[in-house]
Every structure is written in structure tokens, then in C-alpha cells.
C-alpha positions in Angstrom: 14.4 77.2 24.0 11.9 76.6 21.3 10.6 73.0 21.2 10.5 71.5 17.7 8.5 68.8 16.1 11.4 66.3 16.3 11.6 66.8 20.1 8.1 65.5 20.8 7.1 63.4 17.8 6.4 59.7 18.0 9.1 58.1 15.8 7.7 54.6 15.4 4.8 55.5 13.1 2.3 52.8 12.1 1.4 53.2 8.4 -0.7 51.6 5.7 -0.4 51.6 1.9 -3.1 52.9 -0.5 -3.7 49.3 -1.8 -4.3 47.8 1.7 -7.8 46.8 2.6 -9.8 49.2 4.8 -10.2 46.3 7.2 -6.4 46.3 7.9 -6.4 50.0 8.7 -9.4 49.6 11.0 -7.7 46.7 12.8 -4.5 48.7 13.3 -6.5 51.6 14.7 -8.3 49.4 17.2 -5.4 47.2 18.3 -3.2 50.3 18.9 -5.9 52.5 20.4 -5.2 55.3 17.9 -7.6 57.4 15.8 -5.7 57.8 12.6 -2.8 56.5 10.5 -0.7 57.9 7.6 -1.0 56.3 4.2 2.5 56.2 2.5 3.8 55.3 -0.9 6.8 53.0 -1.6 9.2 55.9 -0.9 7.6 56.7 2.5 6.0 59.8 1.2 2.7 60.6 2.9 -0.2 60.4 0.3 -3.1 60.4 2.7 -4.4 59.8 6.2 -7.1 57.4 7.2 -8.9 58.0 10.4 -11.8 56.6 12.4 -13.9 59.4 10.9 -13.0 58.3 7.4 -13.9 54.7 8.2 -17.3 55.7 9.8 -18.1 57.8 6.7 -17.2 54.9 4.5 -19.4 52.6 6.5 -22.2 55.1 6.3 -22.1 54.9 2.5 -23.4 51.3 2.7 -27.1 51.7 2.3 -29.2 48.9 3.8 -32.2 48.1 1.7 -35.5 49.6 2.8 -38.0 47.0 3.9 -41.3 46.6 5.7 -42.6 43.9 7.9 -46.0 42.5 7.0 -47.6 39.6 8.9 -44.2 38.6 10.3 -42.7 38.5 6.9 -40.0 40.9 5.7 -40.8 42.4 2.3 -37.8 44.2 0.7 -38.9 47.3 -1.2 -35.4 47.7 -2.8 -33.1 45.4 -4.7 -31.3 43.1 -2.3 -28.9 42.0 -5.0 -27.7 45.6 -5.3 -27.2 45.7 -1.6 -25.2 42.4 -1.7 -23.0 43.9 -4.4 -22.5 47.1 -2.5 -21.6 45.0 0.6 -18.9 43.2 -1.4 -17.6 46.5 -2.7 -17.5 47.9 0.8 -15.7 45.0 2.4 -13.2 44.7 -0.5 -12.6 48.5 -0.4 -9.1 49.7 -0.3 -7.5 52.4 1.9 -7.2 54.7 -1.1 -11.0 54.7 -1.4 -11.6 56.0 2.1 -8.5 58.0 3.0 -8.3 61.8 3.2 -5.8 63.1 0.6 -5.4 66.6 1.8 -2.8 66.0 4.5 -1.3 68.8 6.6 2.2 67.8 7.5 5.2 69.7 9.1 8.9 69.6 8.8 10.9 68.2 11.7 12.2 71.7 12.6 8.7 73.2 12.9 8.1 74.9 16.3 5.5 73.1 18.4 3.7 76.4 19.0 3.0 76.5 15.3 1.9 72.9 15.2 -0.6 73.6 18.0 -2.0 76.5 16.0 -2.2 74.4 12.8 -4.1 71.6 14.6 -6.5 74.1 16.1 -7.1 76.1 12.9 -7.5 72.9 10.7 -9.3 71.0 13.4 -7.0 68.0 13.0 -5.8 65.5 15.6 -2.5 64.4 14.1 0.3 65.9 11.9 2.9 63.7 10.1 6.4 65.0 10.5 8.6 64.9 7.4 12.3 65.1 6.6 13.0 65.8 2.9 9.4 64.9 2.1 9.6 61.5 3.8 7.7 60.4 6.9 9.9 60.3 10.0 7.4 60.7 12.8 3.9 61.9 13.8 2.6 64.4 16.3 -0.8 63.8 17.9 -2.6 66.0 20.4 -1.5 63.4 23.0 2.2 64.1 22.2 1.6 67.8 22.7 -0.1 67.2 26.1 2.7 64.9 27.2 5.3 67.6 26.3 3.3 70.2 28.2 3.2 68.0 31.3 7.0 67.3 31.0 7.9 70.9 30.6 5.6 72.3 33.3 5.9 69.4 35.8 
């Protein structure tokens, strides 16, 4: 018997919208101890994925002004006003500004052996599962490991 995506997927998928703040996505990842979350539109179609990696890259874009310390005083060599504006932009940033838009997804009938190969080839940790183009589940590496243990245990 060939195990399919629908057999091992997590059905209660946490999602965010493109217009949500990055902070909301980060909070969901931390509180649920997950590393990525699908971004969906109003019809539950996957339009992106936001992961810890995306958030770290976004945070890395925030350039701290270069300064030197001279006689116990800090002298900024760059414009601190620009930094403050960038900080505002970063904290007000929306999920759509940080998400990955090239999402690899699978149909609910996809064999798990193919999904494993996709994850390895694409170096991804999670794959949204779709039915008629709409999100119905997600498969993570953890789901695959659980299935292996169940079937071999």
C-alpha cells in the first residue's frame, strides 16, 4: 500500500495572511514550536510561506548605524534618523514583505515517497497539501518521521 499525503498530513494548519504583521507570524512560530507557516489568501490558496529563515533574513536587513566610542562618548558616523526610520519600517513590516513566494506544494494524493524526494531535492522542511488548489494540510519532516516510526514500529 502506497502512503499518500492525506494519510500523514497535519490537518489543523496554522496560517497567516499577507497583510498580517511579521511580528504575528514570529509569535505563531515561537508559541507553536514550528519553523514555518503558510501564507494564504481569502480563498485559502497558498500564496507564500514564511519561515524562521525568512524572518532572520528580514531582521538582518536592519542595518545598525556605524559608530565609534571616543572618550566614553558614542559618536555616530551614520545618520541615526535613517536608522530610526528603517526600524519603524521593519517593525511595521508585513508578512508579504518577508515571505517566500515560490511555494512547493503537493496534491493530497501525492505518494509520500515523492514528497520525501521533493523535500530533499528542494531542501525544504514543509510542503502544503492542496485539494483543488486550496490548503487542506501540511507535511513537515516531522510528519514523515512519525509515519516511518508508525509503519516500522
